[in-house]
One Martini backbone bead per residue (centre of mass of N, CA, C, O) as a GRO file, in nm:
protein
  311
    1UNK     BB    1  -1.994  -1.391  -0.741
    2UNK     BB    2  -1.925  -1.099  -0.866
    3UNK     BB    3  -1.782  -0.955  -1.119
    4UNK     BB    4  -1.690  -0.689  -1.289
    5UNK     BB    5  -1.944  -0.686  -1.476
    6UNK     BB    6  -2.161  -0.746  -1.260
    7UNK     BB    7  -2.119  -0.491  -1.095
    8UNK     BB    8  -2.192  -0.292  -1.319
    9UNK     BB    9  -2.483  -0.401  -1.356
   10UNK     BB   10  -2.579  -0.338  -1.069
   11UNK     BB   11  -2.540  -0.036  -1.084
   12UNK     BB   12  -2.731   0.011  -1.327
   13UNK     BB   13  -2.984  -0.114  -1.196
   14UNK     BB   14  -3.001   0.077  -0.954
   15UNK     BB   15  -3.039   0.334  -1.117
   16UNK     BB   16  -3.303   0.249  -1.256
   17UNK     BB   17  -3.486   0.156  -1.006
   18UNK     BB   18  -3.399   0.437  -0.820
   19UNK     BB   19  -3.310   0.694  -0.960
   20UNK     BB   20  -3.000   0.711  -0.937
   21UNK     BB   21  -2.707   0.818  -0.899
   22UNK     BB   22  -2.404   0.707  -0.976
   23UNK     BB   23  -2.265   0.755  -0.703
   24UNK     BB   24  -2.479   0.621  -0.524
   25UNK     BB   25  -2.474   0.339  -0.651
   26UNK     BB   26  -2.178   0.274  -0.602
   27UNK     BB   27  -2.179   0.307  -0.294
   28UNK     BB   28  -2.403   0.097  -0.218
   29UNK     BB   29  -2.279  -0.154  -0.346
   30UNK     BB   30  -2.007  -0.147  -0.200
   31UNK     BB   31  -2.122  -0.150   0.099
   32UNK     BB   32  -2.270  -0.420   0.084
   33UNK     BB   33  -2.006  -0.596   0.047
   34UNK     BB   34  -1.851  -0.498   0.294
   35UNK     BB   35  -2.065  -0.606   0.495
   36UNK     BB   36  -2.052  -0.905   0.409
   37UNK     BB   37  -1.758  -0.941   0.498
   38UNK     BB   38  -1.812  -0.882   0.794
   39UNK     BB   39  -2.020  -1.114   0.842
   40UNK     BB   40  -1.813  -1.339   0.784
   41UNK     BB   41  -1.563  -1.242   0.990
   42UNK     BB   42  -1.618  -1.049   1.240
   43UNK     BB   43  -1.450  -0.794   1.137
   44UNK     BB   44  -1.308  -0.524   1.102
   45UNK     BB   45  -1.323  -0.273   0.831
   46UNK     BB   46  -1.062  -0.124   0.624
   47UNK     BB   47  -1.044   0.071   0.334
   48UNK     BB   48  -0.753   0.134   0.118
   49UNK     BB   49  -0.779   0.353  -0.169
   50UNK     BB   50  -0.608   0.404  -0.471
   51UNK     BB   51  -0.600   0.586  -0.800
   52UNK     BB   52  -0.316   0.526  -0.951
   53UNK     BB   53  -0.411   0.370  -1.212
   54UNK     BB   54  -0.640   0.583  -1.327
   55UNK     BB   55  -0.475   0.843  -1.160
   56UNK     BB   56  -0.142   0.908  -1.193
   57UNK     BB   57  -0.122   1.241  -1.167
   58UNK     BB   58  -0.191   1.216  -0.861
   59UNK     BB   59  -0.003   1.277  -0.583
   60UNK     BB   60  -0.221   1.228  -0.332
   61UNK     BB   61  -0.249   0.902  -0.369
   62UNK     BB   62  -0.062   0.868  -0.155
   63UNK     BB   63   0.095   0.829   0.135
   64UNK     BB   64  -0.017   1.049   0.401
   65UNK     BB   65  -0.100   1.257   0.666
   66UNK     BB   66  -0.406   1.288   0.586
   67UNK     BB   67  -0.493   0.988   0.638
   68UNK     BB   68  -0.539   1.001   0.943
   69UNK     BB   69  -0.822   1.125   0.927
   70UNK     BB   70  -0.953   0.881   0.789
   71UNK     BB   71  -0.885   0.670   1.014
   72UNK     BB   72  -1.023   0.811   1.249
   73UNK     BB   73  -1.303   0.794   1.124
   74UNK     BB   74  -1.308   0.478   1.080
   75UNK     BB   75  -1.266   0.398   1.389
   76UNK     BB   76  -1.507   0.524   1.467
   77UNK     BB   77  -1.735   0.304   1.635
   78UNK     BB   78  -1.562   0.069   1.678
   79UNK     BB   79  -1.503  -0.264   1.776
   80UNK     BB   80  -1.184  -0.331   1.881
   81UNK     BB   81  -1.215  -0.638   1.975
   82UNK     BB   82  -1.236  -0.737   1.652
   83UNK     BB   83  -1.036  -0.600   1.510
   84UNK     BB   84  -0.848  -0.591   1.182
   85UNK     BB   85  -0.923  -0.541   0.834
   86UNK     BB   86  -0.688  -0.444   0.584
   87UNK     BB   87  -0.753  -0.296   0.283
   88UNK     BB   88  -0.496  -0.284   0.024
   89UNK     BB   89  -0.437  -0.002  -0.222
   90UNK     BB   90  -0.101   0.087  -0.316
   91UNK     BB   91   0.210   0.259  -0.406
   92UNK     BB   92   0.256   0.434  -0.154
   93UNK     BB   93   0.500   0.655   0.026
   94UNK     BB   94   0.557   0.804   0.308
   95UNK     BB   95   0.734   0.699   0.579
   96UNK     BB   96   0.646   0.880   0.814
   97UNK     BB   97   0.339   0.837   0.766
   98UNK     BB   98   0.347   0.529   0.793
   99UNK     BB   99   0.454   0.506   1.081
  100UNK     BB  100   0.221   0.670   1.210
  101UNK     BB  101  -0.010   0.484   1.115
  102UNK     BB  102   0.083   0.225   1.254
  103UNK     BB  103   0.083   0.340   1.538
  104UNK     BB  104  -0.221   0.400   1.549
  105UNK     BB  105  -0.331   0.112   1.490
  106UNK     BB  106  -0.191  -0.018   1.731
  107UNK     BB  107  -0.345   0.150   1.951
  108UNK     BB  108  -0.632   0.043   1.857
  109UNK     BB  109  -0.553  -0.301   1.789
  110UNK     BB  110  -0.280  -0.378   1.814
  111UNK     BB  111  -0.199  -0.704   1.671
  112UNK     BB  112  -0.506  -0.732   1.539
  113UNK     BB  113  -0.389  -0.737   1.215
  114UNK     BB  114  -0.500  -0.765   0.886
  115UNK     BB  115  -0.388  -0.807   0.553
  116UNK     BB  116  -0.542  -0.712   0.238
  117UNK     BB  117  -0.440  -0.804  -0.108
  118UNK     BB  118  -0.604  -0.792  -0.409
  119UNK     BB  119  -0.335  -0.662  -0.573
  120UNK     BB  120  -0.170  -0.384  -0.449
  121UNK     BB  121   0.135  -0.321  -0.229
  122UNK     BB  122   0.364  -0.082  -0.224
  123UNK     BB  123   0.621  -0.020  -0.039
  124UNK     BB  124   0.460   0.125   0.210
  125UNK     BB  125   0.247  -0.098   0.182
  126UNK     BB  126   0.441  -0.328   0.263
  127UNK     BB  127   0.505  -0.216   0.541
  128UNK     BB  128   0.221  -0.245   0.651
  129UNK     BB  129   0.193  -0.549   0.602
  130UNK     BB  130   0.450  -0.618   0.790
  131UNK     BB  131   0.275  -0.499   1.052
  132UNK     BB  132   0.117  -0.755   1.045
  133UNK     BB  133   0.019  -1.079   1.130
  134UNK     BB  134  -0.104  -1.097   0.830
  135UNK     BB  135  -0.126  -1.198   0.474
  136UNK     BB  136  -0.359  -1.150   0.211
  137UNK     BB  137  -0.343  -1.322  -0.106
  138UNK     BB  138  -0.345  -1.347  -0.435
  139UNK     BB  139  -0.228  -1.475  -0.727
  140UNK     BB  140  -0.221  -1.154  -0.837
  141UNK     BB  141  -0.067  -1.045  -0.612
  142UNK     BB  142   0.137  -0.756  -0.475
  143UNK     BB  143   0.441  -0.669  -0.371
  144UNK     BB  144   0.734  -0.473  -0.257
  145UNK     BB  145   0.985  -0.294  -0.221
  146UNK     BB  146   1.149  -0.095   0.067
  147UNK     BB  147   1.326   0.096  -0.062
  148UNK     BB  148   1.416   0.407  -0.040
  149UNK     BB  149   1.306   0.730  -0.167
  150UNK     BB  150   1.490   1.018  -0.301
  151UNK     BB  151   1.390   1.227  -0.524
  152UNK     BB  152   1.339   0.954  -0.705
  153UNK     BB  153   1.573   0.799  -0.559
  154UNK     BB  154   1.764   0.534  -0.474
  155UNK     BB  155   1.931   0.509  -0.189
  156UNK     BB  156   2.098   0.252  -0.242
  157UNK     BB  157   2.204   0.337  -0.524
  158UNK     BB  158   2.362   0.584  -0.429
  159UNK     BB  159   2.554   0.444  -0.232
  160UNK     BB  160   2.674   0.243  -0.443
  161UNK     BB  161   2.783   0.462  -0.633
  162UNK     BB  162   2.983   0.585  -0.438
  163UNK     BB  163   3.148   0.327  -0.386
  164UNK     BB  164   3.229   0.279  -0.678
  165UNK     BB  165   3.376   0.545  -0.720
  166UNK     BB  166   3.586   0.509  -0.496
  167UNK     BB  167   3.713   0.247  -0.604
  168UNK     BB  168   3.794   0.351  -0.892
  169UNK     BB  169   3.968   0.592  -0.799
  170UNK     BB  170   4.175   0.425  -0.639
  171UNK     BB  171   4.267   0.256  -0.891
  172UNK     BB  172   4.186   0.525  -1.088
  173UNK     BB  173   4.237   0.859  -1.085
  174UNK     BB  174   4.136   0.927  -1.383
  175UNK     BB  175   3.821   0.862  -1.318
  176UNK     BB  176   3.734   1.134  -1.195
  177UNK     BB  177   3.635   1.270  -1.460
  178UNK     BB  178   3.387   1.080  -1.481
  179UNK     BB  179   3.259   1.108  -1.181
  180UNK     BB  180   3.216   1.409  -1.119
  181UNK     BB  181   2.933   1.467  -1.269
  182UNK     BB  182   2.778   1.246  -1.116
  183UNK     BB  183   2.832   1.325  -0.813
  184UNK     BB  184   2.773   1.641  -0.850
  185UNK     BB  185   2.445   1.614  -0.843
  186UNK     BB  186   2.489   1.594  -0.542
  187UNK     BB  187   2.439   1.695  -0.248
  188UNK     BB  188   2.634   1.686   0.034
  189UNK     BB  189   2.389   1.542   0.226
  190UNK     BB  190   2.263   1.303   0.061
  191UNK     BB  191   2.412   1.049   0.153
  192UNK     BB  192   2.324   1.068   0.451
  193UNK     BB  193   2.019   1.052   0.394
  194UNK     BB  194   2.024   0.773   0.268
  195UNK     BB  195   2.141   0.616   0.509
  196UNK     BB  196   1.915   0.694   0.709
  197UNK     BB  197   1.673   0.581   0.548
  198UNK     BB  198   1.764   0.288   0.548
  199UNK     BB  199   1.785   0.246   0.855
  200UNK     BB  200   1.499   0.328   0.931
  201UNK     BB  201   1.328   0.126   0.761
  202UNK     BB  202   1.466  -0.140   0.848
  203UNK     BB  203   1.420  -0.114   1.152
  204UNK     BB  204   1.111  -0.099   1.147
  205UNK     BB  205   1.042  -0.365   1.000
  206UNK     BB  206   1.197  -0.555   1.184
  207UNK     BB  207   1.039  -0.483   1.442
  208UNK     BB  208   0.756  -0.559   1.343
  209UNK     BB  209   0.811  -0.857   1.280
  210UNK     BB  210   0.904  -0.942   1.562
  211UNK     BB  211   0.639  -0.826   1.730
  212UNK     BB  212   0.421  -0.966   1.532
  213UNK     BB  213   0.446  -1.190   1.303
  214UNK     BB  214   0.703  -1.340   1.485
  215UNK     BB  215   0.578  -1.379   1.745
  216UNK     BB  216   0.708  -1.661   1.926
  217UNK     BB  217   0.915  -1.742   1.725
  218UNK     BB  218   1.164  -1.907   1.609
  219UNK     BB  219   1.389  -1.687   1.498
  220UNK     BB  220   1.272  -1.393   1.457
  221UNK     BB  221   1.520  -1.222   1.380
  222UNK     BB  222   1.605  -1.385   1.129
  223UNK     BB  223   1.343  -1.364   0.976
  224UNK     BB  224   1.333  -1.056   0.961
  225UNK     BB  225   1.608  -1.014   0.819
  226UNK     BB  226   1.543  -1.172   0.563
  227UNK     BB  227   1.314  -0.992   0.464
  228UNK     BB  228   1.457  -0.718   0.465
  229UNK     BB  229   1.689  -0.792   0.275
  230UNK     BB  230   1.511  -0.868   0.030
  231UNK     BB  231   1.334  -0.595   0.014
  232UNK     BB  232   1.627  -0.417   0.001
  233UNK     BB  233   1.746  -0.545  -0.261
  234UNK     BB  234   1.860  -0.372  -0.525
  235UNK     BB  235   2.002  -0.583  -0.708
  236UNK     BB  236   1.781  -0.807  -0.711
  237UNK     BB  237   1.525  -0.623  -0.784
  238UNK     BB  238   1.631  -0.358  -0.976
  239UNK     BB  239   1.342  -0.232  -0.876
  240UNK     BB  240   1.090  -0.061  -0.710
  241UNK     BB  241   0.860  -0.202  -0.912
  242UNK     BB  242   0.875  -0.474  -0.812
  243UNK     BB  243   0.695  -0.777  -0.829
  244UNK     BB  244   0.564  -0.965  -0.548
  245UNK     BB  245   0.452  -1.268  -0.493
  246UNK     BB  246   0.324  -1.513  -0.306
  247UNK     BB  247   0.555  -1.724  -0.336
  248UNK     BB  248   0.783  -1.524  -0.263
  249UNK     BB  249   0.678  -1.444   0.017
  250UNK     BB  250   0.687  -1.730   0.135
  251UNK     BB  251   0.993  -1.776   0.087
  252UNK     BB  252   1.080  -1.539   0.283
  253UNK     BB  253   0.858  -1.589   0.547
  254UNK     BB  254   0.595  -1.485   0.525
  255UNK     BB  255   0.266  -1.442   0.647
  256UNK     BB  256   0.080  -1.608   0.408
  257UNK     BB  257  -0.238  -1.604   0.246
  258UNK     BB  258  -0.478  -1.755   0.041
  259UNK     BB  259  -0.768  -1.644  -0.082
  260UNK     BB  260  -0.844  -1.912  -0.252
  261UNK     BB  261  -0.881  -2.107   0.010
  262UNK     BB  262  -1.158  -1.927   0.029
  263UNK     BB  263  -1.432  -1.887  -0.148
  264UNK     BB  264  -1.614  -1.672  -0.009
  265UNK     BB  265  -1.386  -1.478   0.055
  266UNK     BB  266  -1.288  -1.434  -0.232
  267UNK     BB  267  -1.549  -1.323  -0.355
  268UNK     BB  268  -1.574  -1.075  -0.168
  269UNK     BB  269  -1.300  -0.939  -0.203
  270UNK     BB  270  -1.318  -0.907  -0.518
  271UNK     BB  271  -1.582  -0.749  -0.522
  272UNK     BB  272  -1.484  -0.514  -0.356
  273UNK     BB  273  -1.258  -0.439  -0.549
  274UNK     BB  274  -1.435  -0.376  -0.794
  275UNK     BB  275  -1.592  -0.148  -0.659
  276UNK     BB  276  -1.347   0.042  -0.615
  277UNK     BB  277  -1.257   0.060  -0.909
  278UNK     BB  278  -1.518   0.187  -1.010
  279UNK     BB  279  -1.505   0.436  -0.828
  280UNK     BB  280  -1.225   0.544  -0.944
  281UNK     BB  281  -1.307   0.540  -1.258
  282UNK     BB  282  -1.632   0.675  -1.234
  283UNK     BB  283  -1.513   0.906  -1.059
  284UNK     BB  284  -1.350   1.173  -0.875
  285UNK     BB  285  -1.210   0.972  -0.712
  286UNK     BB  286  -0.861   0.898  -0.555
  287UNK     BB  287  -0.959   0.839  -0.247
  288UNK     BB  288  -1.037   0.567  -0.006
  289UNK     BB  289  -1.170   0.566   0.332
  290UNK     BB  290  -1.335   0.268   0.470
  291UNK     BB  291  -1.594   0.124   0.642
  292UNK     BB  292  -1.848  -0.114   0.716
  293UNK     BB  293  -2.052   0.133   0.802
  294UNK     BB  294  -1.993   0.376   0.568
  295UNK     BB  295  -1.753   0.536   0.650
  296UNK     BB  296  -1.608   0.813   0.456
  297UNK     BB  297  -1.295   0.910   0.298
  298UNK     BB  298  -1.291   1.147   0.025
  299UNK     BB  299  -1.097   1.207  -0.256
  300UNK     BB  300  -1.120   1.475  -0.501
  301UNK     BB  301  -1.142   1.606  -0.791
  302UNK     BB  302  -1.098   1.903  -0.952
  303UNK     BB  303  -1.335   2.065  -1.160
  304UNK     BB  304  -1.299   2.264  -1.427
  305UNK     BB  305  -1.499   2.538  -1.536
  306UNK     BB  306  -1.560   2.657  -1.871
  307UNK     BB  307  -1.642   2.923  -2.075
  308UNK     BB  308  -1.715   2.887  -2.419
  309UNK     BB  309  -1.733   3.075  -2.677
  310UNK     BB  310  -1.958   3.124  -2.945
  311UNK     BB  311  -1.919   3.223  -3.284
   0.00000   0.00000   0.00000
C-alpha cells in the first residue's frame, strides 16, 4: 500500500489526469482508501482528525461541543448493527464535551466501538480510547495522561502544591513568606475546582473501563483502577504531554492490539492516516470528521484577503 510520498504522487496524478482542483483530488483519494478499509473490516468507520500538528495556533482544533454536530452527521445513514471503528488523531480538549461525545456514541453503537490510533490521541483523546472495547495502536502510536488541566495548569499539580505548602508552613511558619505569593496567584475557589475536576475525570474513565473494556473480566474494578491511577499519576508522568507507547499501554492492562499484527489492515490504516495528514497540511482544513460513505464535517481556516496598493 502507498506510503506518505506515494499518496502525494497519487494526488498529483489524479489532478493531472482529471484536471481536478487540489482539494477535490485530496478528498477523493482519501475517501477511496477509507472505503477500502471499510470493505476489509466490514465495520462502520468515522475518522476524527485534528490539524493540531500542522496548525498549532488554531484553538478550535481540540475536542469541543461543536464536534457533536460532526459526529451526528457522520452517524446518519450508517448501519449501526455493524459497530464502529473510530480513527482518532487529537491533542485532547474539553472534558465535558468529551464525556458528552462518548455518551452519544454509546447510545448509537452500544459498546461495539473500537478505537484506532494511527499516531497520537492525547488527554481527552485517551479518555475516548479508554471508553472503547479495545484500542489498536501502531509501534509509533501514543496515548497520554488523563489528568485534567484547568486554565492551562495541571489540576493534580495544583492540589499537590497546596498540600506541600501546608506541610512546610506547619513545620516552619516562617516559610509562609515564601509560599504566600505562590499560593496567592490562585483564586479562592480554584483548589476546589481542581479537586472536583480530578474526581470527575477519574470516576468517568474508571466507570467506562469497568463497563466496556474490562466488562466480564475477573477483577474488572482493580484493572480499571490500575489504569486510571497510572494515567492520572502527575508525579510519575511528570508532564501532561507525556507520550505513552503501545508496550506501556499493554503493561498498564489496557486492551491494546498492534496494528502491525495484520499486514493489510496496517497498510490501509497508515495510508488513510497519510491521506488525512496531507489534507490537513495542504488545505485550509484544520479539523475533519468523516465517515466511510464520504460524508464529512470540515472546519476550515478563514483566509483574509487584503488589497495592497502598489506605489
